[in-house]
C-alpha positions in Angstrom: 16.1 -11.3 -12.2 13.9 -8.2 -12.2 11.4 -7.8 -15.0 12.8 -4.4 -15.7 16.0 -6.0 -16.8 14.1 -7.7 -19.7 13.3 -4.4 -21.3 16.1 -2.1 -22.5 16.0 0.8 -24.9 12.5 0.0 -26.1 13.3 -3.7 -26.7 13.0 -6.8 -24.7 16.4 -8.2 -23.5 17.0 -12.0 -24.0 16.8 -14.4 -21.2 16.8 -18.2 -21.1 13.0 -18.1 -21.2 12.7 -15.5 -24.0 11.8 -16.7 -27.5 13.1 -15.1 -30.6 12.5 -11.4 -31.1 9.2 -11.9 -33.0 7.7 -13.4 -29.8 9.0 -11.3 -26.9 6.1 -12.2 -24.5 7.3 -15.8 -24.2 9.1 -14.7 -21.0 5.6 -14.5 -19.5 4.2 -17.6 -21.0 2.4 -20.3 -19.0 3.2 -23.7 -20.7 3.8 -21.7 -24.0 0.5 -19.8 -23.6 1.2 -16.1 -24.1 -0.9 -13.9 -21.8 -3.6 -12.0 -23.7 -3.3 -9.1 -21.2 -0.3 -8.5 -19.0 0.8 -5.6 -16.8 4.1 -5.6 -15.0 4.0 -2.5 -12.9 7.4 -3.0 -11.4 9.1 -3.3 -14.8 6.8 -0.8 -16.7 5.9 -3.4 -19.3 2.2 -3.7 -20.6 0.5 -5.9 -23.2 -3.1 -5.5 -24.5 -4.9 -7.8 -26.8 -2.5 -7.1 -29.5 1.0 -8.6 -29.8 3.0 -5.4 -29.2 4.1 -3.8 -26.0 1.9 -0.8 -25.3 1.4 2.0 -22.8 -0.3 1.8 -19.4 -3.2 4.0 -20.5 -4.0 1.9 -23.5 -4.6 -1.2 -21.4 -5.9 0.3 -18.0 -8.2 3.0 -17.0 -7.0 4.8 -13.8 -8.5 7.6 -11.9 -7.9 9.5 -8.6 -9.7 12.9 -7.9 -6.7 14.5 -6.2 -3.0 14.5 -6.2 -1.2 11.7 -4.3 2.3 11.2 -2.8 4.7 8.3 -3.5 8.4 7.6 -3.5 10.1 7.7 -6.9 13.1 5.6 -8.1 15.6 8.0 -6.5 13.9 7.8 -3.1 12.4 11.2 -3.2 8.8 11.8 -2.0 7.0 13.3 -4.9 3.4 14.0 -5.8 1.5 12.8 -8.8 -1.3 14.9 -10.2 -5.0 13.9 -10.3 -5.6 10.7 -12.4 -1.8 10.0 -12.6 -0.8 6.5 -11.4 1.9 6.2 -8.7 4.8 3.8 -9.2 6.1 3.4 -5.7 9.5 2.4 -4.3 10.9 1.0 -1.1 14.4 1.0 0.3 15.8 -2.5 0.4 19.4 -3.4 1.2 20.5 0.2 0.5 18.8 0.3 -2.9 15.5 1.8 -4.0 13.4 -1.1 -5.4 10.1 -0.9 -7.3 7.1 -1.9 -5.3 4.6 -1.5 -8.2 1.4 0.5 -8.7 0.3 2.1 -5.4 -3.4 1.6 -4.8 -5.2 3.1 -1.9 -8.9 2.4 -2.1 -9.7 4.5 1.0 -10.2 8.3 0.8 -8.1 9.8 3.5 -7.9 13.3 5.0 -5.1 14.9 7.1 -6.7 16.7 10.0 -3.4 18.5 11.1 -3.0 21.9 9.5 0.4 23.2 8.3 1.6 19.7 8.3 5.3 20.5 7.5 5.5 24.0 9.0 5.9 23.4 12.8 6.9 27.0 13.1 3.3 28.1 12.2 1.2 29.4 15.2 -1.3 26.5 14.7 1.4 24.4 16.4 2.1 25.0 20.1 5.6 24.4 21.5 6.2 23.3 25.2 9.7 23.5 26.5 10.9 23.6 23.0 11.9 25.8 20.1 11.3 25.2 16.5 13.7 26.3 13.6 12.1 26.3 10.2 14.1 25.3 7.0 16.7 23.6 9.0 17.4 20.6 6.8 16.5 18.7 3.7 13.1 17.0 3.9 12.0 13.6 2.4 10.7 15.6 -0.6 14.1 17.0 -1.3 13.3 20.6 -0.2 15.0 22.5 2.7 11.8 22.5 4.7 12.6 20.1 7.6 12.2 21.7 11.0 14.5 21.3 14.0 12.7 20.6 17.2 14.9 21.5 20.2 14.1 20.8 23.8 15.0 23.8 25.8 15.0 22.5 29.4 17.0 19.8 31.2 14.1 18.6 33.3 11.6 17.4 30.7 11.5 16.7 27.0 10.2 19.4 24.6 7.2 18.9 22.3 5.2 20.4 19.5 1.5 19.8 19.5 -1.9 20.5 17.7 -5.3 19.6 18.8 -8.0 17.7 16.8 -11.4 16.3 17.4 -12.5 12.6 17.3 -15.4 10.4 18.3 -15.7 7.1 20.3 -14.9 4.1 18.2 -12.9 5.9 15.5 -9.6 4.3 14.5 -6.9 7.1 14.1 -3.4 6.9 12.7 -0.9 9.6 13.8 2.4 9.9 12.0 5.4 12.1 11.4 8.8 11.8 9.6 11.7 12.1 12.0 15.5 12.2 11.7 18.0 11.9 14.5 19.9 14.9 15.6 21.9 14.9 18.8 18.9 13.0 20.2 18.2 9.6 18.9 14.6 9.1 20.0 11.2 10.6 19.1 7.9 9.8 20.8 4.3 10.4 19.9 1.7 11.2 22.5 -2.1 11.2 22.3 -5.0 11.1 24.6 -7.8 9.4 22.8 -8.3 6.9 25.7 -8.4 9.7 28.2 -4.8 9.7 29.4 -1.5 10.5 27.8 -0.2 7.4 25.9 3.4 7.4 24.5 5.1 5.3 21.9 8.9 5.6 21.2 10.9 5.4 18.0 14.7 5.0 17.8 15.7 7.2 14.8 19.4 6.1 15.1 18.7 2.4 14.5 15.3 2.6 12.7 13.6 0.4 15.3 10.6 0.7 17.6 11.2 1.5 21.2 8.6 1.0 23.9 5.1 1.0 22.4 2.1 1.7 24.5 -0.3 -1.2 24.8 -3.2 0.7 23.3 -1.2 1.5 20.2 0.0 -0.4 17.2 3.2 1.3 15.9 5.4 1.2 12.8 8.6 2.8 11.7 9.6 2.8 8.1 13.0 3.8 6.6 12.4 6.4 3.9 16.1 7.1 3.2 18.7 9.8 4.0 18.3 9.1 7.7 14.6 9.8 7.7 12.0 7.4 9.2 8.2 7.7 9.1 6.9 6.9 12.6 3.2 6.1 13.2 0.9 5.0 15.9 -2.7 3.7 15.3 -5.3 3.8 18.2 -9.0 3.4 18.6 -10.6 6.2 20.5 -12.7 5.3 23.6 -14.2 8.8 24.0 -15.5 11.7 22.0 -13.3 14.7 22.6 -10.8 17.3 21.3 -7.3 16.8 22.5 -3.6 17.3 21.6 -1.5 15.1 19.4 2.1 15.7 20.3 5.5 15.1 18.9 8.4 14.9 21.4 12.2 14.3 21.2 14.1 12.4 23.8 17.5 11.1 24.6 16.3 7.7 25.8 13.7 5.1 25.3 10.6 5.5 27.6 12.2 8.5 29.4 10.5 11.9 29.4 13.2 13.6 31.5 16.3 13.7 29.3 19.4 15.0 31.0 20.3 17.8 28.6 18.7 20.0 25.9 18.9 18.4 22.4 17.2 18.3 19.0 15.8 16.1 16.3 14.5 16.9 12.8 10.8 16.5 12.1 8.6 16.9 8.9 5.2 15.9 7.5 2.8 15.2 10.5 -0.5 13.5 9.6 -3.6 12.5 11.6 -6.2 10.4 9.6 -9.1 8.1 10.2 -7.8 4.7 9.2 -6.1 1.6 10.4 -2.6 2.5 9.0 -0.8 5.7 8.0 -1.5 6.2 4.3 0.6 8.2 1.8 1.4 11.6 3.0 -1.2 14.4 2.5 0.3 17.9 2.8 -1.7 20.6 4.3 -1.6 24.3 4.8 -4.4 26.4 6.5 -7.1 23.7 5.8 -7.6 20.0 6.1 -6.6 18.3 2.9 -7.9 15.1 1.4 -6.5 12.5 -0.9 -9.1 10.7 -3.1 -9.2 6.9 -3.6 -7.5 5.3 -6.5 -9.6 3.4 -9.1 -8.2 0.9 -11.6 -10.0 -1.2 -14.2 -9.1 -2.9 -17.5 -10.3 -0.8 -20.4 -13.5 -2.3 -22.0 -11.6 -2.9 -25.3 -9.1 -5.1 -23.5 -11.6 -7.5 -22.0 -11.8 -11.1 -23.0 -15.0 -13.0 -23.1 -14.7 -16.1 -20.8 -17.9 -17.8 -22.2 -16.8 -17.4 -25.8 -13.2 -18.4 -25.1 -14.1 -21.6 -23.1 -12.9 -20.1 -19.8 -10.4 -17.6 -18.4 -7.2 -17.8 -16.3 -5.8 -15.0 -14.0 -2.6 -14.0 -12.3 -2.5 -11.3 -9.6 0.6 -10.4 -7.4 1.2 -7.5 -5.1 1.2 -6.6 -1.4 -1.6 -5.4 0.9 -2.4 -4.3 4.4 -4.1 -7.2 6.2 -5.1 -6.1 9.6 -7.2 -7.6 12.6 -10.6 -6.1 12.7 -10.7 -5.0 9.1 -13.0 -6.0 6.3 -11.8 -8.5 3.7 -9.2 -7.1 1.4 -10.7 -7.2 -2.1 -8.0 -7.6 -4.7 -10.0 -8.0 -7.9 -13.7 -8.2 -8.9 -14.9 -9.2 -12.4 -18.7 -8.9 -12.8 -21.6 -8.0 -10.7 -21.2 -8.2 -6.9 -24.6 -9.9 -6.5 -24.6 -11.8 -9.9 -22.2 -13.7 -12.1 -18.6 -12.8 -10.9 -15.0 -13.8 -10.1 -13.7 -12.3 -7.0 -10.3 -12.5 -5.3 -9.8 -11.4 -1.7 -7.9 -11.9 1.5 -9.8 -12.5 4.8 -8.4 -10.0 7.4 -10.1 -10.9 10.6 -11.4 -13.9 12.6 -10.5 -17.5 12.5 -9.9 -17.5 8.8 -7.6 -14.4 8.9 -4.9 -14.5 6.2 -6.8 -16.7 4.0 -6.3 -15.9 0.3 -9.1 -17.2 -1.9 -11.5 -16.6 -4.7 -15.1 -17.1 -5.5 -16.7 -17.9 -8.9 -20.4 -17.4 -9.2 -22.5 -18.6 -12.1 -26.3 -18.5 -12.3 -26.7 -18.1 -8.6 -24.3 -21.0 -7.7 -21.0 -20.1 -6.0 -17.8 -22.1 -5.9 -15.2 -21.2 -3.3 -11.4 -21.7 -3.4 -9.3 -20.7 -0.3 -5.8 -21.1 1.1 -5.0 -22.0 4.7 -5.6 -19.3 7.3 -2.4 -17.2 7.9 -1.2 -17.5 4.2 -1.1 -13.6 4.1 -0.3 -11.3 7.0 -1.1 -10.0 9.4 0.5 -6.6 8.9 1.2 -3.9 6.3 2.7 -4.5 2.8 2.0 -8.3 3.1 2.9 -10.1 -0.2 0.3 -12.1 -2.0 0.1 -14.1 -5.3 -2.7 -16.0 -6.8 -3.2 -17.8 -10.1 -6.5 -19.2 -11.0 -8.3 -21.1 -13.9 -12.1 -20.9 -14.5 -13.4 -23.5 -17.0 -16.7 -25.1 -18.0 -16.9 -27.6 -15.2 -14.3 -26.6 -12.6 -12.2 -23.9 -11.0 -8.7 -24.3 -9.6 -6.0 -22.0 -8.1 -2.6 -21.7 -6.6 -1.9 -19.3 -3.7 1.5 -19.0 -2.2 2.4 -22.5 -3.4 -0.8 -24.0 -2.2 -3.1 -25.9 -4.7 -6.6 -24.7 -4.3 -9.3 -27.1 -5.5 -10.4 -28.1 -8.0 -14.0 -27.5 -7.3 -17.0 -28.1 -9.5 -18.7 -25.1 -11.1 -21.9 -24.6 -12.9 -20.4 -23.2 -16.0 -18.4 -20.0 -16.8 -19.6 -16.7 -15.5 -21.1 -14.4 -18.1 -18.9 -11.5 -17.4 -17.1 -10.7 -20.7 -18.6 -7.2 -21.1 -18.4 -6.3 -17.4 -15.5 -4.3 -15.7 -12.5 -6.1 -14.3 -11.9 -4.0 -11.2 -8.5 -4.2 -9.6 -7.8 -3.3 -5.9 -11.3 -2.1 -5.2 -10.9 -2.8 -1.5 -7.2 -2.8 -1.0 -4.5 -0.5 0.5 -1.1 -1.6 -1.0 0.5 -2.3 -4.3 -0.1 -4.3 -7.5 3.0 -5.8 -8.9 1.7 -7.9 -11.9 -1.7 -8.8 -13.4 -2.2 -11.3 -16.2 -5.3 -12.6 -18.1 -5.2 -15.6 -20.5 -8.1 -16.7 -22.7 -9.3 -20.2 -21.9 -8.9 -22.7 -19.1 -5.0 -22.8 -18.5 -2.9 -24.7 -16.1 -3.0 -22.7 -12.8 0.4 -24.1 -11.7 2.0 -23.0 -14.9 0.5 -19.5 -14.5 1.8 -19.4 -10.9 5.3 -20.1 -12.3 5.3 -17.0 -14.5 8.4 -15.1 -13.2 8.3 -11.8 -11.3 
């Protein structure tokens, strides 16, 4: 049952786990221990140190220096203003489901100008015509363009040039919708020669993907798919980034003219396509998201004889990337509790935590491959941090216990959430004291 179903008309609905109305937080209890702080981003339910439900901004401090795009509960791509959290959604079994709080720790810029206006002269058409305002775009506006190939001998394209340097990882993406042609392909030349990857807009599947690319297609509703390729440049140059339509998979010479709909092109430095960044006549940037617990909501692990944590969500876990840092409480080089996912190497996919006290560090880690590889990989970890030991549960695996040198003195420091993470937070919970990690892991989604 979704957490959102427990809250109706400003009151908690009853369930088999829910205590009487004077104790609504029993639904989230771990062996009867009510969480001292709890945030259910999917259900929109928040608890601070007091007993009552409260608002997001009374528990958490959030900032972002720019607007940011996300998908709302109706499936429409919308933009949240600066410092406004984004509660994102995904299409599952024909319904728009809550993913949670979208957190993008990386600042990204879209290097393609006039990102949704392919009729603008900054875009060059080859063997193609472009009709503006030819359909309803993912943001609900009538701003989609129709890309029509105008010859029978070779597919038509729209292109724009951009500069890059050797070793940079680039992600090139566009939203596409099938017309009388079912395929779209993306072409780039960062390795010196034209490299193409194909996308089936009729069935929402990948076609032939070039060996230098990693590719992804995501259903964003109403027949639209976001298509992306990621590539590492092997030269420093300026070259074209091109969008083609095609009748067939891996066929650049379709038998007849035809069209697809396109919208929202993006070229960014990063290992995945991030949330859409609209541009006009200049490059545009989306700032990083920052999330912490408000100082007044922090507990003191030393005074309380320990602390116990729950964090759930999804993250991009990609080969070659740095560890995905999900949470950090305390000083990076001093006393701390840190939760992260190893992204690369022999331990890739290992979900674990470190607890450091007085220069001594205890480590708890799951098996490699527990999370990922890939984008939007789900994770869940519960942990307990006591006077003499730490223990955890990750994806059903018991971690530890391991001996510790006491409780980290971090009660007055910030609890930072998602400081090195591209993905979503679904739930966070904090309990005073050394609680049962398995009981915390059993708290329902």
